[in-house]
N, C-alpha and C positions, 0 to 999 in steps of 0.2 A: 526367573521373572515376579516380582513380588507387588501384590496387590496394595497400591497405597491405601491408607484409612485417615489421612490428613483429614480434619473438617474446615470447610471452608463455606460461606455464607451461599447456599448454592440458588441460583437464579431459579424465579418460576414462571418467566415468562410475562407475567405482569408488570414488573421495571420497566421504564422508560429505556432504557438500554436495551433490554432485550426482547421488545415485545414484537420485533419484527422476525427474531431468530427462531429457528427450528429447533428447538434444544434436543430433540431424541434425535437428532442427527449429526450432533457434536462429540457423538463418538465417548463419552465420558468425559473430557477436557474439562468440563465445568464442573463437574459434581465429585470427583473424586473416584470414581469408578472405573477408568480408565487404567489397565497395567503399564506401568513404563519401564522401557528400555534405557539402560544409561549409553544412548549412542552418542559419536560426536560426530555428527554426518555432515557437518559446514568445513570445507577446507578451501584453502588457497589455488586457485590454478593458475598454473603459470609460473615463470621464475620472479625468484624475489626481487623488488624492486628498492634503491636507494633511499633512503628516509623512511620506507613502511615497515613495520614487524608485526606478524600475527603469532600469537599465543594462547594457552589457555592457562587462566588464571583461577584459582580455586576461591567459591563464591566468597567465603569469609573475608579475603583479599580486597574484593572489589565489591563494595556495598552500592544498592542501587543511587542516583542521585534524585530519583524520581518517584513520586508516589503515584498508584493506581489503585482505583477501585473495583476496576474490572478483575473477575474472580480468575481467568485463565491468568492473568499477568501474573497476580498474587501467588499463584500457585508456581509459577515456572520461578518467582524469586525465591519462593519457601524450597522447590524439591530440586530444582537444577543442582548437579554435582558441581559444575565450573563454569565460566564465563570464556566464551571466545571472543579474544580483545584484540582488535585491529587499531594499530596505532600509526598515524602519521607524524612524524618529527615537525617541529616548528620551522618555519621559514623554509621549507619544502614545496616544489611546484613537482608534483607526479604527472610527467606527461602518460604515460600508458595507463590501461584503464586497469582499476584493482579488481579482478574477478574472484568473488567468492562461489564455490557453487556446491551444492546439494544435490545429492540423487539418492533415493531410497527406493527399493524395491519389497513389496509382500506385506501383508497387513501383520506384522511381527509385534503390533503393540506401539502404544504412542511413545513419541518422543517428546521431553521438554527442552526448550533451547533459549538461552541466554548469551545475547549479543552485545559488545559495546566497540561502539566506531568513536574514535578520537582523533579530529583533524587540530594539528598544532596549530599556535599564533601564527598568522599571514603565509599559511601553507594553502595549497589546489589542488583537489583530487576529486578523480571520478570513482564510486565505488559501485559494482554490478554485482547483485544477488542472483542467482541465479537458480530457481526452483524448480525440479523435476521428480518425476518418480510417484510411488503409488503410498502416501503418509498418512499418520494421524499425529499432527503436531500443534502444540502447542508453542507459543514463541515471544520474546519481547527484545527487541533491538531499540538499544537505549543509544542518541546519536549527540557529541557534544562537537560544536562547531566553533573554533577559539575565535579570540580576537581577531579581526582582519581576515579570517581566513575564508576559502569558498569552496563549498561540498556537493558535487551534483550525488546523487542516490537513487540508485535503478534498482527495483524491485519486480522480477519477473517471476507470475505464479503461471508456471507450465505443467499442473500437476496432470496426472492420469486420473482416468476416470474413478470415482470412488473415494478420493483422498479428502483428508477434513483439516484445514488450516486455520489457526486463531491466533492472531497476533498482533501486539501493537509496534510500530515504528514511531518512536517518539525522538524527536531533534528537540534540542537546547542549544538556542543559536546568541553568540555572545556579540560583544559590540563591536559593529561596522562588518559583522560576517554575513555571509549570503550562502543559504541554503535552497537547493533545489531538490525537489523529489520526482521521482517520474514511478506510478505504481501501475502495473499491468498488470490482468488477471483474466486469464484465457481456457484454464483448466481447473478440474477439480468437482467435487460433488457440493460440498460447503465450503466456502471461503469467507472468513470474516476478519475484516485488517481494519485498525485503528490507526490512521495516520495522523500523528499530532505532533504540534508546535508552541514552544515555551521559549517566548523571548527573554533574554538575560539582560539585555543592557540597552542603551538607546542606538539607533542608526542601522540598525539590522535588518536583514528582509529574509522574507521564504515564499518560494513559489512552489506549490502542491500540484502536480497533474496526473492524470490518471485516464487509463481504458480499460473497461471491460465487456466481455462478450459473453453471455450465458445462454447455452442452449438448453434441450429439455431435460427439466428435473434439476438442475443445477441452481442453486442459490449463493448469491455474490453481494455480500455486504462491507461496504466502506464508510466507514465515520470517521469524519474529520472534526479536529479541534484544534481551533489555533487562539493561542493565549496570549491576548496583547495586554502586558502587564507594566511596559515600559514605556516612555516618551519616543516619538519618531521611527515607528516599526514600521514596516511593509510588509503586506501579504496580498497574493493572489492565489487563487483554487480555480483549476478547471477540469474536471471528470466528464468524460464522454462513455456512455454504454450502448451497448447494443444487445438484444435479445432477440431470439429465434425459438421456436417449439415450444409444447404446451406445458405447463409448469415450471419455464423459466422465470427465475424471479431475481432482481436486482434490489438493492435499497441503498442509498445515498443520503448520508447525513451531513450537514455543513455547519457545525456551530461555531462561531466567532464570537468572542468574549473580550470586549473593550474595557479594561477598568479605570477606574477613575484617575488614575495616574498615568494613563496613556494617552496622553495630549500629542497631538500631531498625527495621529495612525492613519495609514490608509490601507484599505483593505476591499478587496473585490471579488466575491465568490461564484461559480458557475458550475449548472451540469447540467446537462444536455442526453436524453437519451431517444433512441430509435428503436422503435418497435417493428419487427420482419414480419412477423406472423401473427396469428390469435392465440389464445393462451397463455402469453406472455405478460408478465406484472413488473414495473417498474417503480419503486417507491422513492420520491425525493422530497426531504426535507432540508431545507436551507434556514438557516436560523443566525439572528444576531441580538445579542446583547450587549447594550452601549450603556456605560455608567458617566460617561463624559461628553459635553458637546462639542470642544475642542478640537475637533479631528478634521484631518484633510480630507478625507470621504471615507464613505462606507456603504455598500451595496452588494445585494447579490441576485441571481435569475435561475431560474430552472425551466425546463422544457421537456416534454415528452409528445414525441409524434411517429406518425409514420413516413415511407419513402416519400422524396419531394417528385410528385408525379412532372411535375416539367422537368427536371433532372433526367428522367427515366425517358421522357419523351425524346428531348433533347439527344440521347445517345442515342436510342434506337431510330430515330429518324435518320442517324448517318449510319444504319446498317450494321448496329450493335444487336447480338442476340438478348434478350430480357436478363437472361441469367448474367451474362457477363457485364449487362448494365448494371444491374443490382451488386454484383461483386466491384464494381469499379467505384460505385458510389459509398460502399460500406468503407471501402479502401481508402476514398477522398476524406470521409468524415474522421476516420481515425490517425490520418497522416499527419496533421497539425501537432498533434502530440508525441506519436511514435518517430516523426523526424528528428526529434532532439534528443533522440537516442544517438551517441557518438559512435557507433557501429556499425557500418552497413549490413554487415552479416548478421546479427540481430536483427535490425529491421526489418530484413527479409524473411528472415525464420519467424518472424511474429507475424509479418501480412500472411504468409503461407498459411501459418495456423489458423487464423481467421478464414482465410480462403476456404480451408479443409472443413471447419466447422458449419461456415455457412451452407457449404455442400450437404455435410450431413444432415443437417436443418431443414434441407430442402427450400430454403429461403430465396 
């Protein structure tokens, strides 16, 4: 295990992109002080599927298609030894979910992971990435959705206590293509994810959905950026969060940029947070930057509040105990998004984990 000494422009916390992040808890991913292990922990789970290929490619043979000013992403591009490459052939409809699974145990050093997912022209697929275990991990997932293709990308953060995960999930969506992402964060000490979308050609669409549940001492940060640079593209963003316990902190930043060339843009972003106890803090910052008036629509909304007393009263008036009533309200709050995961076993596992976190928090 060697200590890397490559120099990067280390954030200080005064930068807008880092002002909410507790840098001392990033495990050295941001300042090159972390010891890196050359592990390859991401694997395909299940049998091989027709038209689907998973391999590892030398980083010299697969250059990044998108740049990033995020220091962790830059470090991943510069120092990861290879790229996990998932490719779906053109004109292929993959009926089964493509499962990518990672499981790591023990504080054995940090890992840098670079992943590329390519969905061929006129293909359809669902990719599910399952993250669990105890980790310090910096990652960049770069996704290309080809012309006329459809991809649902699901990312599950079910880390153990003490885990650190800093990542970008960047999608490039081509002409007439549809991209849907579902991001679930319910485990770890510090999780910082940048779900970003770049439209490459007209008549493309993206839907970014997410849920997160932070309990005592956890910091969960999701920074969305949607870049509308072409005409007639559509985007929808809907993230929901719940917090319980002293020191629970969530950050949601929603940035949508409509460039001057992006006439006919249709976009809306929404973030809702449910505070379940005192001592928790939710920061929510939606932003719209518009350079053209020739759009279909653009809007955003953000709400943060406590339990709906009327809902609790309704359930309790029918003989349901207050603890069970709270659990049902939280389940209902998240169900809108979790129900879109096309695997009932995964849905129930996530809901059970949320129930367990709620019980541990005493909310």
